[in-house]
C-alpha positions in Angstrom: 1.6 19.8 7.0 -0.6 17.0 5.7 0.9 15.0 2.8 -1.2 12.9 0.4 -0.1 9.2 0.2 -1.2 5.8 -1.1 -0.4 2.3 -0.1 -1.2 -1.1 -1.8 -2.2 -4.4 -0.3 -0.9 -6.9 -2.8 -2.7 -10.2 -2.5 -1.9 -13.7 -3.7 -3.1 -17.2 -2.9 -1.0 -19.1 -0.4 -0.9 -22.7 0.9 -3.2 -21.9 3.8 -5.4 -19.2 2.3 -4.6 -15.8 0.8 -1.5 -13.8 1.7 -0.6 -10.1 1.6 2.9 -8.7 0.9 4.5 -6.6 3.6 7.7 -4.7 4.0 9.8 -3.7 7.1 11.0 -0.1 7.6 14.5 0.4 8.9 15.3 1.5 12.4 16.4 5.0 11.2 13.1 5.6 9.4 11.5 8.9 10.3 8.1 7.2 10.4 7.1 3.6 11.5 10.7 2.8 12.4 11.2 -1.0 12.4 7.5 -1.5 11.6 6.1 -4.0 9.2 3.8 -2.1 6.8 2.3 -2.3 3.3 4.2 -0.8 0.3 3.4 2.8 -0.2 4.4 6.4 0.1 3.9 10.1 -0.6 2.1 11.4 -3.7 4.4 13.3 -5.9 3.7 16.0 -8.5 3.9 13.6 -11.5 1.3 11.2 -9.9 -1.2 14.1 -10.0 -0.5 15.1 -13.6 -3.6 13.3 -14.8 -3.5 14.9 -18.3 -0.1 13.5 -18.9 -1.1 10.0 -17.7 -4.6 9.9 -19.2 -3.6 7.7 -22.1 -1.2 5.6 -20.1 -3.7 4.2 -17.6 -6.8 2.0 -17.6 -9.2 4.4 -15.8 -12.4 2.9 -14.3 -15.6 4.9 -15.1 -16.7 7.4 -12.5 -13.5 7.8 -10.4 -12.3 11.3 -9.5 -8.9 12.8 -10.5 -7.9 12.6 -6.9 -8.6 8.9 -6.7 -6.8 8.4 -10.0 -3.7 10.3 -8.7 -3.6 8.1 -5.6 -3.9 4.9 -7.8 -0.9 6.1 -9.9 1.0 6.8 -6.7 0.2 3.3 -5.4 1.4 1.7 -8.6 4.6 3.7 -8.6 5.3 3.0 -4.9 4.6 -0.7 -5.4 7.1 -0.8 -8.2 9.7 1.1 -6.3 9.3 -0.7 -3.0 8.2 -4.2 -4.0 9.5 -4.7 -7.6 6.0 -5.4 -8.8 4.7 -3.4 -11.7 0.9 -3.4 -12.2 0.9 -2.7 -15.9 -0.1 -4.3 -19.2 1.4 -4.3 -22.7 -0.6 -1.6 -24.5 -3.8 -3.1 -25.8 -3.5 -6.4 -23.8 -5.7 -7.7 -21.1 -2.9 -9.5 -19.3 -0.4 -8.0 -16.9 3.3 -8.1 -18.0 5.1 -11.3 -17.3 7.9 -12.0 -14.8 10.8 -11.8 -17.3 9.6 -8.5 -18.7 9.1 -7.1 -15.2 12.7 -8.0 -14.3 14.0 -6.2 -17.3 12.0 -3.1 -16.4 13.2 -3.2 -12.8 16.8 -3.4 -14.0 16.4 -0.6 -16.5 14.3 1.9 -14.6 13.7 1.3 -10.9 16.7 3.1 -9.5 16.1 6.0 -11.9 12.5 6.2 -10.9 13.4 6.0 -7.3 15.8 8.9 -7.6 13.4 11.1 -9.5 15.4 11.0 -12.7 12.4 9.7 -14.7 8.6 9.2 -14.0 6.1 6.5 -14.7 5.1 8.1 -17.9 8.7 7.7 -19.2 8.6 4.0 -18.5 5.2 3.6 -20.2 6.4 5.4 -23.3 9.7 3.5 -23.5 8.1 0.0 -22.9 4.7 0.7 -24.6 2.7 0.0 -21.4 -0.5 1.1 -19.8 -0.8 1.0 -16.0 -3.5 -1.2 -14.5 -5.1 1.4 -12.3 -8.4 -0.4 -12.9 -7.2 -3.3 -10.8 -6.8 -1.2 -7.6 -9.9 -1.5 -5.3 -10.3 1.3 -2.6 -10.1 -0.4 0.8 -9.5 2.3 3.5 -8.7 5.9 4.1 -6.7 7.0 7.2 -5.2 10.3 8.3 -2.4 10.6 10.8 -3.6 12.0 14.1 -3.2 15.7 14.8 -0.1 16.7 16.7 2.3 14.3 14.9 5.3 15.9 13.3 4.7 14.1 10.0 1.1 13.7 8.9 -0.3 11.7 6.0 -3.7 11.5 4.3 -3.4 7.9 3.0 -5.6 5.9 0.7 -5.3 2.1 0.9 -6.0 -0.1 -2.1 -6.3 -3.9 -2.7 -4.6 -5.3 -5.8 -4.0 -8.8 -7.1 -0.3 -9.7 -7.3 0.7 -10.6 -10.9 1.1 -14.4 -10.9 4.7 -14.6 -12.2 6.2 -11.4 -10.9 8.4 -11.8 -7.9 7.9 -9.3 -5.1 11.0 -8.2 -3.2 11.9 -5.2 -1.0 14.1 -2.4 -2.3 17.0 -2.5 0.2 16.9 1.3 0.1 13.9 2.4 2.2 13.2 -1.1 3.4 15.2 -3.9 5.1 12.9 -7.0 4.9 9.8 -8.3 3.3 7.4 -11.2 3.6 4.3 -12.8 2.2 2.0 -13.6 5.1 -1.7 -14.1 6.0 -3.3 -11.4 8.1 -3.9 -13.8 11.0 -0.3 -15.1 11.0 1.4 -11.7 11.0 -0.8 -10.5 13.8 0.0 -13.6 15.8 3.7 -13.1 15.1 3.5 -9.4 16.1 1.8 -10.4 19.4 4.7 -12.8 20.0 7.2 -10.0 19.5 8.5 -11.0 16.1 7.2 -7.9 14.3 6.3 -4.4 15.1 2.8 -3.7 13.7 1.4 -0.3 14.5 -2.3 0.4 15.1 -3.3 1.5 11.6 -1.6 -1.6 10.0 -3.1 -4.0 12.6 -6.6 -2.5 12.1 -6.4 -3.0 8.3 -5.0 -6.5 8.6 -7.9 -7.4 10.9 -10.3 -6.0 8.3 -8.6 -7.8 5.5 -8.6 -11.0 7.5 -12.4 -11.1 7.6 -12.4 -12.2 4.0 -12.3 -15.9 3.2 -10.5 -15.5 -0.2 -9.1 -13.0 -2.6 -12.4 -12.7 -4.5 -14.2 -12.3 -1.2 -11.8 -9.6 -0.1 -12.3 -7.7 -3.4 -16.1 -8.1 -3.2 -16.2 -6.9 0.4 -14.1 -3.8 -0.6 -16.3 -3.0 -3.5 -19.5 -3.2 -1.4 -18.1 -1.3 1.6 -18.2 2.5 1.9 -14.7 3.8 2.6 -14.7 6.5 5.3 -11.9 8.7 6.4 -10.5 7.7 9.8 -8.2 9.8 12.0 -7.5 8.1 15.3 -7.9 10.0 18.6 -4.7 9.7 20.7 -4.5 9.7 24.5 -1.1 10.0 26.0 -0.6 7.7 29.0 2.3 6.4 30.9 4.6 4.4 28.7 2.9 5.2 25.4 -0.5 6.1 23.9 -4.0 4.8 23.5 -5.3 5.0 19.9 -9.1 5.1 19.4 -11.3 5.1 16.3 -15.2 5.3 16.1 -17.1 2.1 16.7 -19.0 2.6 13.5 -15.9 2.9 11.3 -16.2 -0.7 10.2 -13.2 -2.2 12.1 -13.1 -5.1 14.6 -10.6 -3.1 16.7 -11.5 0.3 18.0 -8.9 0.9 20.7 -5.3 -0.2 21.4 -2.4 0.8 23.6 1.0 1.3 21.8 4.3 1.8 23.7 6.4 4.9 23.1 8.9 2.7 21.3 6.4 2.5 18.4 7.5 5.6 16.5 4.9 6.7 14.0 
C-alpha cells in the first residue's frame, strides 16, 4: 500500500552558512531505524479536508488541493516532531513568536499527536492561520516497489521562525540537530550518523545553494519530478539508482542491509 506523506526542510542561517533541522529515528522505528531524517510523516484524513481548512491557511494562487493537503501535513508534522509551528496570528504578516509557540506546544502538541484534536482546533482556539504559503516544493520521492511500507512523499523548504526553538519530540524521535548539508554528509561518511539514500540525495541538492534565498529561488525555478529509485540487491545490501536527468548530483549508491528503510 502506498501512503501519502510530507516532509519539511526547515532552514535557518548559521555561523558558517545556512543550516537545516534534522531528527533521528529510534532504533525500533519501522522505517529508517536510527537514521537522521527531516521532520515529516503520513498524511491523515484531516490534512486532506481542504474545505474545513480553507479559511485557516494562506493558500498560494494556483496550487492544487493535493499540494495544499501535503502542505498542511508538513505543517502538522513539523509542529508534532520539531515543536515549530508555521502559523501567523490571523490577519498578521508575521509568524507567531517564540513565547506564543511555547504556550501552544504545552497546550496542544500531545493532544494533536494522539489524534484527540486537529490543526483546525488549534487555529480556532488561538485565532491563527497556517503559513502554507511559505512552503516551497522541493522534491517528490516514492519508496521503491517491493518494500513493506511505501510512501509517496512531497518535500518542502520552509524558513524557520526566527525566535521559535526547534526540538525533537522524544516520542517518535530520539535526537535532533541543526546542521549544514555538507557537515552532516561528512559526519555520516565518518560513521557519526546514518543517512539513507533519499536523505543524502536531497541534502546534496540543498547544498548546491549558497544561501537560504538562493535555495528558495532554485526550488521555485526547478521542476519537481517524481522519483522512485531502482533497487538492485547485492551481497551485503542494495544499490539504489535514480535517473541521471532527475536533477541530482548523486545517481547511484550502495547501502548496507543494516540501513532499514
